C-alpha positions in Angstrom: -16.6 33.6 8.8 -19.6 31.3 8.3 -17.4 28.3 8.4 -16.2 28.9 11.9 -17.9 27.5 15.0 -17.5 26.4 18.5 -18.4 22.8 19.1 -20.8 22.2 22.1 -21.7 18.5 22.4 -24.9 19.2 24.4 -26.3 21.2 21.5 -26.7 18.0 19.5 -28.7 16.1 22.1 -32.4 15.8 21.2 -35.1 15.6 23.8 -36.6 12.4 22.3 -33.2 10.7 21.9 -33.5 10.6 18.1 -30.5 11.4 15.8 -31.4 14.0 13.1 -29.7 13.1 9.8 -27.8 16.3 9.8 -26.1 15.7 13.1 -26.1 11.9 13.0 -22.6 11.6 11.8 -21.3 13.9 14.5 -23.1 12.0 17.3 -22.0 8.6 16.0 -18.3 9.6 16.2 -16.4 8.3 19.1 -16.2 10.8 22.0 -13.1 9.5 23.8 -9.8 7.9 22.9 -11.0 4.7 24.6 -13.9 4.5 22.1 -11.7 5.2 19.1 -11.1 2.0 17.0 -8.0 1.6 14.8 -4.9 3.8 14.4 -3.3 2.3 17.5 0.0 4.2 17.1 -1.7 7.5 16.7 -4.0 6.9 19.7 -1.1 5.9 21.9 1.0 8.9 20.9 -1.9 11.2 21.8 -2.4 9.5 25.1 1.3 10.1 26.0 1.1 13.7 24.8 -2.1 14.4 26.9 -0.7 12.7 30.0 2.6 14.5 29.8 1.0 17.9 29.3 -1.4 17.2 32.2 1.5 16.2 34.5 3.3 19.4 33.7 0.2 21.5 34.0 0.7 22.7 30.4 -1.3 22.9 27.2 -0.5 20.1 24.8 1.7 20.9 21.8 0.2 21.6 18.4 -0.9 18.6 16.3 -1.0 17.9 12.6 -3.2 15.1 11.3 -2.7 14.0 7.7 -4.1 11.3 5.5 -6.9 10.5 3.1 -10.4 11.9 3.8 -12.7 10.1 6.2 -10.1 8.4 8.5 -10.9 10.3 11.7 -8.9 13.6 11.7 -11.9 15.7 12.7 -13.0 13.1 15.2 -9.6 13.1 16.9 -9.7 16.9 17.2 -13.0 16.7 18.9 -11.7 13.9 21.2 -8.7 16.0 22.2 -11.0 18.8 23.3 -13.2 16.4 25.2 -10.2 14.7 26.9 -8.9 18.2 27.9 -12.3 19.4 29.1 -12.0 22.5 26.8 -13.8 23.9 23.8 -13.2 23.0 20.2 -13.1 26.1 18.0 -13.3 24.9 14.4 -12.8 26.6 11.1 -11.2 25.6 7.7 -8.4 26.9 5.6 -10.6 28.4 2.8 -12.7 30.3 5.4 -9.6 32.2 6.7 -9.5 34.6 3.7 -7.8 37.5 5.6 -5.6 37.9 8.6 -8.4 39.6 10.5 -10.5 36.4 10.1 -7.8 34.5 12.0 -7.1 37.2 14.6 -10.8 37.4 15.5 -10.8 33.7 16.3 -7.5 33.6 18.1 -8.4 36.4 20.5 -11.6 34.5 21.5 -9.7 31.4 22.6 -9.6 30.5 26.2 -6.8 28.7 28.0 -6.5 25.2 26.7 -8.9 25.5 23.9 -8.4 23.3 20.8 -8.3 25.4 17.6 -9.1 23.1 14.7 -8.3 24.1 11.1 -9.6 21.6 8.5 -7.9 21.7 5.1 -5.0 23.5 6.8 -3.0 23.3 3.6 -5.4 25.8 2.0 -4.7 28.6 4.5 -3.6 31.7 2.5 0.1 32.6 2.8 -0.7 36.0 4.4 -2.8 34.3 7.1 -0.3 31.5 7.6 2.4 34.0 8.6 0.2 35.3 11.4 -0.1 31.7 12.7 3.7 31.5 13.1 3.8 33.9 16.0 0.5 32.7 17.4 1.8 29.1 17.6 5.2 30.0 19.0 4.9 33.2 21.0 1.2 33.3 21.8 0.8 36.7 20.3 -0.3 38.4 17.0 0.5 41.8 15.7 -2.5 43.6 14.3 -2.0 46.5 12.0 -4.4 49.4 12.5 -5.2 52.0 9.8 -2.8 52.4 6.9 -0.3 54.8 5.4 1.4 57.3 7.7 -1.2 56.7 10.4 -0.6 52.9 10.5 0.3 51.4 13.9 0.8 47.9 15.1 -0.9 46.6 18.2 0.4 43.3 19.7 -2.3 41.1 21.1 -1.4 38.4 23.7 -3.2 35.1 23.4 -4.2 32.4 25.9 -2.2 29.1 25.6 -4.0 26.9 23.0 -3.5 23.8 21.0 -3.7 24.1 17.2 -4.9 21.0 15.5 -4.5 21.0 11.7 -6.0 18.4 9.4 -4.9 17.9 5.8 -5.2 15.5 2.9 -2.2 17.1 1.2 0.6 17.3 3.6 3.1 18.0 0.8 1.4 21.4 0.1 2.3 22.7 3.6 5.2 25.0 3.7 8.3 23.8 5.6 8.2 26.6 8.2 4.5 26.0 9.0 4.9 22.2 9.2 7.9 22.6 11.5 5.8 24.4 14.1 3.7 21.4 14.9 5.0 19.4 17.8 3.2 16.2 16.9 2.7 15.0 13.3 0.6 12.0 12.8 -0.5 10.3 9.5 -3.7 8.3 9.6 -3.7 5.1 7.4 -6.6 3.2 5.9 -8.3 0.8 8.4 -8.2 -2.9 8.4 -11.4 -4.9 7.6 -11.4 -6.2 11.2 -11.3 -2.6 12.6 -14.1 -1.6 10.2 -16.2 -4.5 11.3 -15.9 -3.3 14.9 -16.8 0.3 13.8 -19.8 -0.8 11.8 -21.1 -3.0 14.7 -20.7 -0.1 17.1 -22.6 2.2 14.8 -25.4 -0.3 14.3 -25.8 -0.4 18.1 -26.0 3.4 18.3 -28.5 3.4 15.4 -30.7 0.7 17.1 -30.6 -1.7 14.2 -29.6 -5.4 14.4 -26.5 -6.4 12.3 -25.5 -9.9 11.6 -21.7 -10.7 11.5 -21.7 -11.6 7.8 -23.5 -8.3 6.9 -21.0 -6.3 9.0 -18.1 -7.9 7.1 -19.8 -7.3 3.8 -20.1 -3.6 4.5 -16.6 -3.4 6.0 -15.0 -5.1 3.0 -16.5 -2.5 0.6 -15.7 0.6 2.7 -12.3 1.3 1.1 -10.6 1.2 4.5 -12.6 4.4 5.5 -14.9 4.7 8.5 -16.8 7.5 7.0 -17.7 5.4 4.0 -18.6 2.5 6.3 -21.0 4.7 8.3 -22.6 6.0 5.1 -23.1 2.4 3.7 -24.6 1.3 7.1 -27.1 4.2 7.2 -28.2 3.6 3.6 -28.6 -0.1 4.4 -30.6 0.8 7.6 -32.9 2.9 5.4 -33.5 -0.1 3.2 -34.1 -2.3 6.2 -36.7 0.1 7.6 -38.5 0.4 4.3 -38.6 -3.4 4.1 -39.9 -3.7 7.6 -36.8 -5.5 8.9 -35.4 -5.0 12.4 -32.0 -6.5 11.5 -29.6 -6.4 8.6 -28.5 -9.8 7.2 -25.9 -10.5 4.5 -28.5 -10.6 1.8 -30.0 -7.3 2.6 -26.5 -5.7 2.9 -25.5 -7.0 -0.5 -28.8 -5.8 -2.0 -28.1 -2.3 -0.6 -24.6 -2.3 -1.9 -25.8 -3.3 -5.3 -28.3 -0.5 -5.3 -25.5 1.9 -4.4 -23.5 0.7 -7.4 -20.8 -0.9 -5.3 -19.7 -4.2 -6.8 -18.2 -7.3 -5.2 -14.7 -5.8 -5.5 -15.8 -2.7 -3.6 -15.5 -0.5 -6.6 -17.8 2.4 -7.3 -19.0 3.5 -10.7 -16.3 6.2 -10.9 -13.6 3.6 -10.1 -14.8 1.5 -13.0 -14.9 4.5 -15.3 -11.3 5.3 -14.5 -10.3 1.8 -15.2 -12.2 1.7 -18.5 -10.7 5.0 -19.5 -7.1 3.7 -19.1 -8.1 0.5 -20.9 -9.5 2.5 -23.8 -6.1 4.1 -24.1 -4.3 0.8 -24.4 -3.8 0.3 -20.7 -1.8 3.4 -20.3 0.2 5.4 -19.5 -2.6 8.1 -19.4 -2.2 11.5 -18.0 -4.4 12.4 -15.0 -5.7 15.4 -16.9 -6.9 13.2 -19.7 -8.6 10.8 -17.3 -10.3 13.8 -15.6 -11.6 15.1 -18.9 -12.9 11.6 -20.0 -14.7 10.8 -16.7 -15.9 14.4 -16.1 -14.3 14.8 -12.7 -11.8 17.2 -11.3 -8.1 16.2 -11.1 -8.0 16.9 -7.4 -11.0 14.7 -6.7 -9.6 11.8 -8.7 -6.2 12.1 -7.0 -7.5 12.6 -3.4 -10.7 10.4 -3.4 -10.6 7.6 -6.0 -6.9 7.0 -7.0 -5.6 6.2 -3.5 -8.0 3.1 -3.3 -7.1 2.0 -6.8 -3.4 2.2 -6.0 -3.8 0.5 -2.6 -5.6 -2.5 -4.0 -3.2 -2.8 -6.9 -5.5 -2.0 -9.9 -3.6 1.0 -11.1 0.0 2.2 -10.8 1.6 5.6 -11.3 4.5 6.2 -13.6 6.3 9.4 -14.7 4.3 9.4 -17.9 0.9 8.7 -16.3 -1.4 6.1 -14.9 -1.3 2.5 -16.2 -3.4 -0.6 -15.5 -1.9 -3.4 -13.6 -2.7 -7.0 -14.7 -5.3 -7.1 -11.9 -6.9 -3.9 -13.1 -6.9 -5.1 -16.6 -8.7 -8.3 -15.6 -11.2 -6.2 -13.7 -12.5 -4.6 -16.9 -11.9 -7.5 -19.2 -8.9 -5.9 -21.0 -5.9 -7.8 -22.2 -2.7 -5.9 -21.6 -0.2 -5.9 -24.6 2.5 -8.4 -24.1 6.0 -7.1 -23.6 7.2 -8.5 -27.0 4.4 -6.7 -28.9 5.3 -3.3 -27.5 7.4 -0.9 -29.6 11.1 -0.5 -28.7 11.6 1.8 -25.8 12.1 5.5 -26.7 14.8 7.8 -25.5 12.9 8.8 -22.3 11.3 5.4 -21.5 12.5 3.6 -18.4 
């Protein structure tokens, strides 16, 4: 169970106040709901849930966070534990290979602990069924031995809050999803929210950041704080090498160019996807075909790259595959066939 751990914020504090690269992202995350920028509906719902549970002297209900990667699902799980004054016991769906892996973690939970499962949609079915009784009845049945000597031991659990995070909510089974009392979907952030996030991170990193530079980084962050933080750290590296104490717009644009991010916020893989569809007449092109051409997995394309291309209106999805929009075609210098030059619609064309 190497993927399981208990989060202790004090373990990340260095004596010299420096932020090692391997823990920098964790320490730069907001520690309280009051520090969390964006997702106002989600934050307000969490405030209500926490206040109501505290007023009743109960443990908050189980929470499911869904949405694209990098929007703050893990950060919110950590914040919940901090606001409750309890521990965060974290693992991931793929790490829970057998029911015993789960039982071992559940029996270690103390009252009020937050049990966080990342990629919860990847929890094996056999393990998921153990979670049902744990979430509802605060107990698990452990089978000892096998065959005629098998016996079942019921283990009682301390009240806890399960927080699940998923990028593929549709893959959760209906019974499992129904056991979460609060279901919140995180949406991509606005540029203004990302500007605030980048400015806050710059202050924590001890680097000056001009407003124009902050906006340039925010506009190319694909609506994702994690990407915004990565771009800022790489720009800070460039500033330090250049002997600069502040990041201006020119330096930010230079850094973005070195990272292969163009003025439209597209990365090299985005452009390869667009060119692939253009090379196939503008589409429709099956996702499997695109994945083979650009040498990337279908899941990565669908979860990481495609959402941004769809959101900014460069690609659209049809029953037959992905097609370029007029904006996407212009982006790669491709002229879409006019409607009168297309062949007559076939039997299954809409």
